[in-house]
C-alpha positions as CSV (number, residue, x, y, z in Angstrom):
1,M,0.0,0.0,0.0
2,Y,1.3,3.5,-0.9
3,L,0.8,5.8,2.0
4,K,1.7,9.5,1.7
5,T,1.3,13.0,3.0
6,L,0.8,15.8,0.5
7,S,0.9,19.6,0.7
8,T,0.5,22.1,-2.1
9,A,-2.2,24.2,-3.8
10,G,-5.7,23.6,-2.6
11,A,-6.5,26.4,-0.2
12,L,-7.0,30.1,-0.5
13,A,-3.5,30.8,0.7
14,V,-2.2,29.0,-2.4
15,L,-4.5,30.9,-4.8
16,M,-3.2,34.2,-3.4
17,T,0.5,33.2,-3.5
18,T,2.8,35.4,-5.5
19,A,6.5,35.0,-6.2
20,S,9.1,35.9,-8.8
21,F,11.0,33.6,-11.1
22,A,14.7,34.3,-11.6
23,G,15.4,34.9,-15.3
24,G,18.4,34.1,-17.4
25,H,18.1,30.4,-17.8
26,G,16.6,30.8,-21.3
27,C,15.0,27.8,-22.9
28,S,17.5,25.8,-24.9
29,I,17.4,22.0,-24.3
30,E,19.6,19.2,-25.4
31,A,17.3,16.1,-25.1
32,R,13.8,15.1,-26.2
33,V,10.7,16.2,-24.3
34,S,7.4,14.4,-24.6
35,I,4.3,15.6,-22.7
36,V,1.0,13.9,-22.0
37,G,-1.9,15.7,-20.4
38,N,-5.5,16.8,-20.6
39,E,-6.8,18.8,-23.6
40,F,-8.4,22.0,-22.2
41,P,-7.1,25.4,-23.3
42,A,-5.0,26.2,-20.1
43,I,-3.0,23.0,-20.4
44,Q,-2.7,23.5,-24.2
45,S,-1.1,26.8,-23.5
46,V,1.5,25.2,-21.1
47,G,2.3,22.6,-23.7
48,A,2.7,25.4,-26.3
49,G,5.1,27.2,-24.0
50,A,7.2,24.1,-23.6
51,Q,7.4,23.7,-27.3
52,E,8.9,27.2,-27.7
53,C,12.2,25.8,-26.4
54,S,14.9,25.2,-29.0
55,G,17.6,22.7,-29.5
56,A,15.6,19.4,-29.3
57,E,12.1,18.3,-30.2
58,V,9.2,18.9,-27.8
59,T,6.1,16.9,-28.5
60,T,2.7,16.9,-26.8
61,N,-0.2,14.4,-26.6
62,L,-3.0,16.4,-25.0
63,T,-6.2,14.4,-24.9
64,A,-9.2,13.7,-22.7
65,D,-8.0,10.1,-22.5
66,H,-4.7,11.1,-20.8
67,Q,-5.5,9.2,-17.6
68,Q,-5.9,6.0,-19.6
69,I,-2.5,6.3,-21.2
70,N,-0.1,8.2,-18.9
71,V,0.8,5.3,-16.6
72,A,1.4,2.9,-19.5
73,G,3.3,5.6,-21.4
74,M,5.6,6.3,-18.5
75,S,6.2,2.6,-17.5
76,G,8.5,1.6,-20.3
77,N,12.3,2.0,-20.0
78,P,12.8,4.4,-21.5
79,A,9.4,6.0,-20.9
80,E,7.5,7.2,-23.9
81,Y,6.5,10.4,-22.1
82,T,9.0,12.4,-20.2
83,S,6.3,14.5,-18.4
84,A,2.7,14.0,-17.4
85,I,0.5,17.0,-16.7
86,I,-1.7,15.8,-13.8
87,A,-4.1,17.0,-11.1
88,N,-4.5,16.1,-7.4
89,S,-6.5,13.0,-8.4
90,S,-4.3,11.6,-11.2
91,I,-0.9,12.0,-9.6
92,V,-1.8,9.2,-7.2
93,A,-1.8,6.5,-9.9
94,L,1.7,7.7,-11.1
95,M,3.0,7.5,-7.5
96,N,1.5,4.1,-6.9
97,E,3.2,2.7,-10.0
98,D,6.5,4.5,-9.2
99,V,6.9,6.1,-12.7
100,I,7.7,9.7,-11.7
101,R,10.9,11.0,-10.1
102,P,11.6,13.4,-7.2
103,L,12.3,16.9,-8.4
104,D,14.3,18.3,-5.5
105,D,17.6,18.5,-7.4
106,L,16.0,20.0,-10.5
107,V,14.1,22.5,-8.4
108,A,17.3,23.5,-6.7
109,K,19.0,24.0,-10.1
110,Y,16.3,25.4,-12.3
111,G,13.4,26.3,-10.1
112,E,14.5,29.5,-8.4
113,G,11.5,31.7,-7.7
114,L,9.0,28.8,-7.5
115,A,6.7,29.6,-4.6
116,P,6.8,26.9,-1.8
117,N,3.1,26.3,-2.3
118,Q,3.7,25.4,-6.0
119,L,5.8,22.4,-4.9
120,V,3.8,19.2,-4.5
121,T,5.5,17.5,-1.7
122,I,4.9,13.8,-1.0
123,N,6.6,12.0,1.8
124,G,9.1,14.9,2.0
125,Q,10.0,14.9,-1.7
126,V,8.9,17.3,-4.4
127,M,7.0,15.2,-7.0
128,A,5.3,17.8,-9.1
129,V,5.1,21.5,-9.8
130,A,1.5,23.1,-9.6
131,F,0.6,25.8,-12.0
132,M,-3.1,26.4,-11.7
133,A,-6.1,25.9,-9.4
134,N,-9.5,24.7,-10.4
135,A,-13.0,24.0,-9.2
136,Q,-16.5,23.5,-10.5
137,H,-19.0,26.3,-9.9
138,L,-22.2,27.8,-11.3
139,V,-22.2,29.2,-14.8
140,Y,-25.5,30.8,-15.8
141,R,-27.5,33.0,-18.2
142,S,-28.2,36.3,-16.4
143,D,-30.7,37.4,-19.1
144,V,-32.8,34.2,-18.7
145,L,-32.9,34.5,-14.9
146,E,-34.0,38.1,-15.4
147,Q,-36.8,37.0,-17.7
148,V,-38.2,34.7,-14.9
149,G,-37.5,37.3,-12.2
150,L,-35.2,35.1,-10.1
151,D,-31.9,35.8,-8.3
152,V,-28.8,33.8,-9.0
153,P,-29.1,30.3,-7.3
154,A,-26.9,29.9,-4.3
155,T,-28.2,26.3,-3.6
156,Y,-29.0,23.3,-5.7
157,E,-32.6,23.6,-4.4
158,E,-32.8,27.1,-5.9
159,M,-31.3,25.8,-9.1
160,L,-34.2,23.3,-9.4
161,E,-36.7,26.1,-8.7
162,A,-35.1,28.3,-11.4
163,A,-35.1,25.4,-13.9
164,E,-38.8,24.8,-13.4
165,A,-39.6,28.5,-13.8
166,I,-37.6,28.6,-17.1
167,R,-39.3,25.5,-18.4
168,A,-42.7,26.8,-17.3
169,A,-42.1,30.1,-19.1
170,G,-41.4,28.2,-22.3
171,I,-37.9,29.7,-22.6
172,M,-36.0,26.4,-22.6
173,E,-37.2,22.8,-22.3
174,N,-34.0,21.5,-20.7
175,P,-32.3,24.5,-19.0
176,V,-29.9,22.6,-16.8
177,G,-26.5,21.4,-18.1
178,G,-24.2,18.9,-16.4
179,A,-21.2,16.8,-17.3
180,Y,-23.0,13.6,-16.4
181,A,-21.4,11.3,-19.0
182,A,-21.3,7.8,-17.5
183,G,-17.8,7.1,-16.2
184,W,-15.4,9.7,-14.7
185,N,-17.7,12.7,-15.2
186,L,-20.7,11.1,-13.5
187,A,-18.6,10.0,-10.6
188,Q,-17.2,13.5,-10.2
189,E,-20.6,15.0,-10.1
190,F,-21.5,12.5,-7.4
191,N,-18.3,13.4,-5.5
192,N,-19.2,17.1,-5.5
193,M,-22.7,16.6,-4.3
194,F,-21.8,14.0,-1.8
195,L,-19.3,16.3,0.0
196,G,-21.9,19.0,-0.1
197,F,-24.3,16.8,1.8
198,G,-21.5,16.1,4.4
199,G,-20.7,12.6,3.0
200,Q,-17.6,10.7,3.9
201,F,-16.2,8.3,1.4
202,F,-14.3,6.0,3.8
203,V,-14.2,5.2,7.5
204,E,-11.7,7.6,9.1
205,G,-8.1,6.2,8.7
206,S,-9.3,3.2,6.7
207,A,-10.1,2.2,3.1
208,E,-13.5,0.8,4.2
209,P,-16.2,2.5,2.0
210,T,-19.0,4.5,3.5
211,V,-20.9,5.9,0.4
212,N,-24.0,3.7,0.9
213,S,-25.3,6.2,3.5
214,E,-28.0,8.8,4.0
215,A,-25.7,11.4,2.3
216,G,-25.2,9.0,-0.6
217,V,-28.9,8.5,-1.1
218,K,-29.6,12.2,-0.9
219,T,-26.9,12.9,-3.4
220,L,-28.4,10.5,-6.0
221,E,-31.8,11.9,-5.4
222,M,-30.6,15.4,-6.1
223,M,-28.7,14.3,-9.2
224,K,-31.8,12.5,-10.5
225,A,-33.9,15.6,-9.9
226,L,-31.5,17.8,-11.8
227,S,-31.3,15.3,-14.7
228,E,-35.1,15.8,-15.2
229,Y,-34.2,19.3,-16.6
230,M,-31.2,18.1,-18.7
231,N,-30.9,17.0,-22.3
232,P,-32.3,13.4,-22.4
233,D,-28.9,12.2,-23.5
234,F,-27.2,13.6,-20.4
235,L,-25.4,10.4,-19.7
236,T,-23.3,11.0,-22.9
237,H,-22.5,14.6,-22.0
238,D,-18.9,15.4,-20.8
239,S,-17.7,19.0,-20.3
240,N,-17.3,19.5,-24.1
241,A,-20.8,18.4,-24.9
242,T,-22.3,20.4,-21.9
243,N,-20.4,23.5,-23.0
244,A,-21.8,23.0,-26.6
245,E,-25.3,23.0,-25.2
246,Y,-24.7,26.2,-23.4
247,R,-23.1,27.8,-26.5
248,A,-26.1,26.8,-28.5
249,G,-28.4,28.6,-26.2
250,N,-30.1,25.4,-24.9
251,V,-28.8,25.7,-21.3
252,A,-29.2,28.5,-18.7
253,L,-27.7,26.8,-15.5
254,M,-24.8,24.4,-15.2
255,N,-22.0,23.3,-12.9
256,M,-18.8,23.8,-14.9
257,W,-15.0,23.9,-14.4
258,G,-13.4,27.3,-13.9
259,S,-10.7,26.3,-16.4
260,R,-13.5,26.1,-19.1
261,A,-15.2,29.3,-18.1
262,A,-12.9,31.9,-19.7
263,T,-13.3,30.5,-23.2
264,L,-16.9,29.3,-23.0
265,V,-18.5,31.9,-25.2
266,E,-15.5,32.6,-27.4
267,A,-16.2,29.9,-30.0
268,D,-17.4,30.8,-33.4
269,G,-21.1,31.0,-33.9
270,V,-22.2,31.6,-30.3
271,P,-25.4,33.7,-30.4
272,Q,-25.0,37.2,-29.2
273,E,-27.6,36.8,-26.5
274,V,-25.6,33.9,-25.1
275,V,-22.4,36.0,-25.1
276,D,-24.2,38.9,-23.4
277,G,-26.0,36.8,-20.8
278,F,-22.9,34.7,-19.8
279,A,-22.1,34.9,-16.1
280,I,-20.2,33.1,-13.4
281,A,-21.0,32.6,-9.7
282,A,-19.8,30.7,-6.7
283,P,-20.3,27.0,-6.3
284,M,-23.7,26.1,-4.8
285,T,-24.4,24.4,-1.5
286,V,-27.0,21.7,-1.0
287,G,-29.3,20.3,1.7
288,G,-28.8,23.3,4.0
289,G,-25.1,22.8,4.3
290,D,-22.5,25.5,4.2
291,I,-19.7,23.6,2.4
292,P,-19.9,23.9,-1.4
293,A,-21.0,20.9,-3.4
294,S,-17.8,21.0,-5.3
295,T,-14.1,20.0,-4.9
296,L,-10.9,22.1,-5.1
297,W,-8.2,21.0,-7.5
298,W,-4.7,21.9,-8.6
299,D,-3.0,21.0,-11.9
300,G,0.7,20.5,-12.2
301,W,3.4,18.6,-14.1
302,T,5.7,15.7,-13.3
303,V,8.9,14.3,-14.7
304,A,9.2,10.6,-15.6
305,K,11.5,8.3,-13.7
306,N,12.5,5.9,-16.5
307,I,14.3,8.5,-18.6
308,S,17.9,9.7,-18.7
309,D,19.0,12.5,-16.5
310,A,19.6,14.7,-19.6
311,E,15.9,14.1,-20.7
312,A,14.7,14.9,-17.2
313,E,16.7,18.1,-17.1
314,A,15.4,19.1,-20.6
315,T,11.8,18.3,-19.5
316,F,12.1,20.4,-16.4
317,I,13.5,23.4,-18.3
318,A,10.8,23.1,-21.0
319,M,8.0,22.8,-18.5
320,M,9.3,25.8,-16.6
321,N,9.1,27.7,-19.8
322,G,5.5,26.6,-20.2
323,I,4.7,28.3,-16.9
324,S,7.0,31.3,-17.3
325,P,5.8,34.6,-15.7
326,A,6.3,36.2,-19.1
327,R,3.3,34.3,-20.4
328,M,1.1,36.2,-18.0
329,E,1.7,39.3,-20.1
330,N,-0.4,37.6,-22.8
331,E,-4.0,38.4,-22.1
332,D,-5.2,35.4,-24.1
333,I,-3.2,33.1,-21.8
334,R,-3.8,35.1,-18.6
335,T,-7.6,34.6,-18.8
336,L,-7.5,30.9,-19.4
337,A,-7.2,29.8,-15.7
338,V,-6.6,30.7,-12.1
339,W,-2.9,30.5,-12.5
340,L,-0.4,29.9,-9.7
341,I,2.2,31.6,-11.8
342,P,3.9,34.7,-10.6
343,G,2.6,37.8,-12.3
344,Y,-1.0,36.4,-12.5
345,E,-3.7,38.9,-11.6
346,P,-7.2,37.5,-11.2
347,T,-9.6,38.0,-14.1
348,P,-13.4,38.1,-14.1
349,A,-13.4,34.5,-15.2
350,A,-11.6,33.5,-12.0
351,V,-14.3,34.6,-9.6
352,G,-15.9,31.1,-9.4
353,V,-12.7,29.4,-8.4
354,F,-11.7,32.1,-5.9
355,A,-15.2,31.9,-4.4
356,A,-14.8,28.1,-4.1
357,A,-11.6,28.6,-2.1
358,E,-13.1,31.4,0.1
359,M,-16.1,29.2,0.9
360,G,-14.0,26.3,2.2
361,T,-14.5,23.9,-0.7
362,I,-12.9,20.5,0.2
363,P,-10.0,19.5,-2.0
364,Y,-10.5,16.3,-4.0
365,P,-9.4,13.4,-1.7
366,M,-5.7,12.6,-2.0
367,L,-5.9,8.9,-1.0
368,P,-4.3,6.0,-2.9
369,Y,-7.6,4.2,-3.1
370,M,-9.8,7.1,-4.1
371,G,-9.2,6.3,-7.8
372,L,-10.8,2.9,-7.2
373,M,-13.8,4.6,-5.6
374,H,-14.1,7.0,-8.5
375,T,-14.0,4.2,-11.0
376,A,-16.7,2.2,-9.1
377,L,-19.0,5.3,-8.9
378,G,-18.5,5.9,-12.6
379,N,-19.4,2.3,-13.6
380,E,-22.3,1.7,-11.2
381,L,-24.4,4.9,-11.0
382,A,-25.8,5.0,-14.6
383,D,-28.4,2.3,-13.8
384,F,-29.9,4.5,-11.1
385,M,-29.8,7.6,-13.3
386,Q,-31.7,5.7,-15.9
387,G,-34.4,4.6,-13.4
388,N,-33.4,0.9,-13.5
389,E,-32.6,0.5,-9.8
390,S,-32.9,2.2,-6.4
391,A,-30.3,4.6,-4.9
392,E,-29.6,2.1,-2.2
393,Q,-29.0,-0.7,-4.7
394,A,-26.7,1.5,-6.8
395,L,-24.6,2.5,-3.8
396,A,-24.4,-1.1,-2.7
397,D,-23.1,-2.0,-6.2
398,V,-20.6,0.8,-5.9
399,E,-19.3,-0.5,-2.5
400,A,-19.2,-4.1,-3.8
401,A,-17.2,-3.1,-6.9
402,Y,-14.9,-0.8,-4.9
403,T,-14.3,-3.5,-2.2
404,A,-13.3,-6.1,-4.8
405,A,-10.9,-3.8,-6.4
406,A,-9.5,-2.6,-3.0
407,R,-8.9,-6.1,-1.9
408,E,-7.1,-7.0,-5.2
409,Q,-4.9,-3.9,-4.6
410,G,-4.2,-4.8,-1.0
411,Y,-6.0,-1.9,0.6
412,L,-8.6,-4.1,2.2
413,Q,-8.3,-7.6,3.7
């Protein structure tokens, strides 16, 4: 079992951190760099910054399937990828498989000016460098809410009331959007809501699951209620599809990633009323709780273990160029995320993520067996959402699937 302690971005103090990089290293590299990571614009900009380095080839594979290929791609000797861009959920798998290297020596040589809170420290060693914070929060159409005479929802209960008012007024038939695609996305929406209801995934200090609980049932009931106001194909909608619904003018209320908000209405062909009505608010609470039904995240980059020291050095230098403070002078880049990069000043698109931090949003659980729980949730909840089984049965199926996997991995006896 891989046990660890971790400290880095994930609280308001991190979001407000500023520092200054030392200049003068330039970006000339002498060995290959190969990057795997997610595909959204903020990460694409980091990859593009790394590719500005000269002297050797820098390639990127930025895809929504990154979590399915990064471990395998870093397990060979030599590794196919020299760096994986990860978040506080996905670094666990890389640590468990021992495919990334400590960065302390490279930080000492090339990381001058990195703020302490950018250094992802696990068991006393720097294992990643964080460059942005993220959270899911409310995105809405201010003009549509004005039409029905309602304030911005602060709770999911108010979101349901607004959705009914919008439908009753004949403005939109399915005014709620959600990244409810069966699998990772559906599980993440459960995680958000479950924490908002005060749920606890595991027995304290144990890998024993506790999602089949009152909080778990309430979570599924709220998710089902919301889905009644979503596109009937909601179980196929990831963030990209949900954003497309919003851009098309079909959605007025949705829980969306801060990293997607800045570019949401910049696509070609977005109707002017959607552009003009676009607005961002804090994450919502649920069930009378005061903790947002969301999770706080950081994104960062790692360096592969199974590569030469020359490749590791080149990778570190290139990735530092991808998060250079000079990039914050570019408005198009600056507005893409809540950056943890020196020189970043919050933009209007960052208000949702900052609000999430200020409200005490819980960071995504950094436990070695949380990935197994996430997978079980993603595989087992669709039947309930389709009306094929009860909430209690769905959660029992989750715990059974998780328990089998946790026993196989040695987390449970």
